[in-house]
MARZAFI-675926 format. One line per field, with one value per residue (C-alpha): residue number from 1; residue in three letters; chain; y, z, x. Coordinates in steps of 0.2 Angstrom, whole numbers, plus 5000, padded with zeros to 4 digits. Layout:
i: c(NUM, ...);
aa: c(ALA, ...);
ch: c(A, ...);
yy: c(Y, ...);
zz: c(Z, ...);
xx: c(X, ...);
END
This chain:
i: c(1, 2, 3, 4, 5, 6, 7, 8, 9, 10, 11, 12, 13, 14, 15, 16, 17, 18, 19, 20, 21, 22, 23, 24, 25, 26, 27, 28, 29, 30, 31, 32, 33, 34, 35, 36, 37, 38, 39, 40, 41, 42, 43, 44, 45, 46, 47, 48, 49, 50, 51, 52, 53, 54, 55, 56, 57, 58, 59, 60, 61, 62, 63, 64, 65, 66, 67, 68, 69, 70, 71, 72, 73, 74, 75, 76, 77, 78, 79, 80, 81, 82, 83, 84, 85, 86, 87, 88, 89, 90, 91, 92, 93, 94, 95, 96, 97, 98, 99, 100, 101, 102, 103, 104, 105, 106, 107, 108, 109, 110, 111, 112, 113, 114, 115, 116, 117, 118, 119, 120, 121, 122, 123, 124, 125, 126, 127, 128, 129);
aa: c(MET, GLY, ALA, PHE, ASP, TYR, ASP, GLN, GLU, LYS, ALA, MET, LEU, VAL, LYS, LYS, SER, ASN, MET, LEU, GLU, GLY, SER, LEU, ASP, LYS, ASP, PHE, ASP, LYS, VAL, LYS, GLU, TYR, VAL, GLU, GLU, TYR, GLY, LYS, ASN, PHE, LEU, VAL, ILE, ALA, GLY, THR, LEU, LEU, ALA, THR, TYR, THR, LEU, LEU, ARG, ILE, LEU, THR, ARG, SER, SER, GLY, GLU, GLU, GLU, LYS, SER, GLU, ALA, LYS, ALA, ILE, PRO, LEU, ASN, SER, GLU, VAL, TYR, GLY, SER, GLN, PRO, GLN, GLN, VAL, ILE, LYS, VAL, VAL, LYS, GLU, GLU, SER, GLU, ILE, VAL, LYS, GLN, ILE, LYS, LEU, SER, ILE, ALA, LEU, PHE, LEU, ILE, SER, ILE, ALA, LYS, GLN, LYS, LEU, GLN, GLU, PHE, LEU, GLU, LYS, LYS, LEU, GLU, ASN, LYS);
ch: c(A, A, A, A, A, A, A, A, A, A, A, A, A, A, A, A, A, A, A, A, A, A, A, A, A, A, A, A, A, A, A, A, A, A, A, A, A, A, A, A, A, A, A, A, A, A, A, A, A, A, A, A, A, A, A, A, A, A, A, A, A, A, A, A, A, A, A, A, A, A, A, A, A, A, A, A, A, A, A, A, A, A, A, A, A, A, A, A, A, A, A, A, A, A, A, A, A, A, A, A, A, A, A, A, A, A, A, A, A, A, A, A, A, A, A, A, A, A, A, A, A, A, A, A, A, A, A, A, A);
yy: c(5504, 5499, 5510, 5514, 5507, 5522, 5512, 5497, 5509, 5519, 5503, 5497, 5514, 5515, 5497, 5502, 5518, 5508, 5496, 5509, 5518, 5502, 5500, 5518, 5516, 5500, 5508, 5524, 5513, 5504, 5521, 5527, 5512, 5513, 5532, 5529, 5514, 5523, 5540, 5533, 5525, 5541, 5551, 5539, 5538, 5557, 5561, 5549, 5557, 5575, 5571, 5563, 5578, 5590, 5581, 5579, 5598, 5602, 5590, 5594, 5613, 5620, 5631, 5645, 5644, 5644, 5658, 5668, 5664, 5666, 5680, 5696, 5713, 5724, 5742, 5753, 5768, 5783, 5795, 5790, 5790, 5806, 5807, 5793, 5779, 5766, 5749, 5733, 5717, 5701, 5685, 5670, 5652, 5638, 5620, 5608, 5593, 5581, 5589, 5589, 5570, 5566, 5576, 5567, 5550, 5553, 5559, 5544, 5533, 5541, 5539, 5521, 5519, 5528, 5517, 5502, 5507, 5512, 5495, 5486, 5496, 5493, 5474, 5473, 5482, 5470, 5455, 5461, 5461);
zz: c(5505, 5518, 5530, 5525, 5537, 5540, 5553, 5541, 5526, 5537, 5544, 5525, 5520, 5535, 5531, 5513, 5518, 5529, 5516, 5503, 5516, 5519, 5501, 5498, 5513, 5505, 5488, 5495, 5505, 5488, 5479, 5494, 5494, 5475, 5476, 5490, 5481, 5464, 5472, 5481, 5466, 5456, 5469, 5470, 5451, 5449, 5463, 5455, 5438, 5446, 5456, 5440, 5429, 5442, 5444, 5425, 5423, 5437, 5430, 5411, 5411, 5395, 5395, 5389, 5405, 5416, 5406, 5410, 5429, 5431, 5419, 5429, 5422, 5432, 5427, 5430, 5441, 5431, 5444, 5440, 5421, 5420, 5405, 5395, 5390, 5403, 5400, 5405, 5409, 5407, 5416, 5408, 5415, 5402, 5407, 5400, 5389, 5402, 5415, 5404, 5400, 5418, 5422, 5408, 5414, 5431, 5425, 5414, 5429, 5440, 5427, 5425, 5444, 5445, 5430, 5439, 5456, 5446, 5438, 5455, 5462, 5448, 5448, 5467, 5465, 5451, 5462, 5477, 5466);
xx: c(5184, 5197, 5206, 5224, 5237, 5249, 5260, 5263, 5267, 5279, 5288, 5290, 5297, 5309, 5315, 5318, 5327, 5338, 5342, 5346, 5357, 5367, 5369, 5375, 5387, 5395, 5396, 5404, 5417, 5421, 5424, 5434, 5446, 5448, 5452, 5465, 5473, 5475, 5478, 5493, 5500, 5498, 5507, 5521, 5523, 5521, 5533, 5546, 5544, 5545, 5561, 5569, 5565, 5571, 5588, 5589, 5587, 5599, 5613, 5611, 5609, 5616, 5631, 5620, 5610, 5625, 5632, 5617, 5618, 5637, 5641, 5644, 5645, 5658, 5656, 5672, 5670, 5665, 5672, 5689, 5687, 5676, 5665, 5673, 5661, 5659, 5668, 5661, 5671, 5661, 5667, 5661, 5664, 5662, 5660, 5672, 5666, 5672, 5661, 5646, 5648, 5650, 5634, 5625, 5631, 5625, 5608, 5606, 5611, 5598, 5585, 5588, 5587, 5570, 5564, 5569, 5560, 5544, 5544, 5546, 5533, 5520, 5525, 5522, 5505, 5500, 5505, 5494, 5479);
END
């Protein structure tokens, strides 16, 4: 039986380990590039959608929501009226139909701009591939 050469075996294992480490580094770099590219695309698209949704919510609030936020209850002073039941005055401001239509038109215009920008962004990304 021949003697086992530990140095030769060690050199072969170190070489194999270095080769596998290089392969893992290349694979990790590919995954990192993929995540960066698609992560940026996702963030741009999600940000645009979020901004559009927020603008749409602001511009097209229903009159019921405005009524809740703008209605003010003003209790009358009970010292002046004694033990009489307290009266409450409600101030309600309603939006006219013209203002509602203008807000809706602005919202639709902003949505169409956002759609156009998203399409341009996606087309640019497809051309770069």
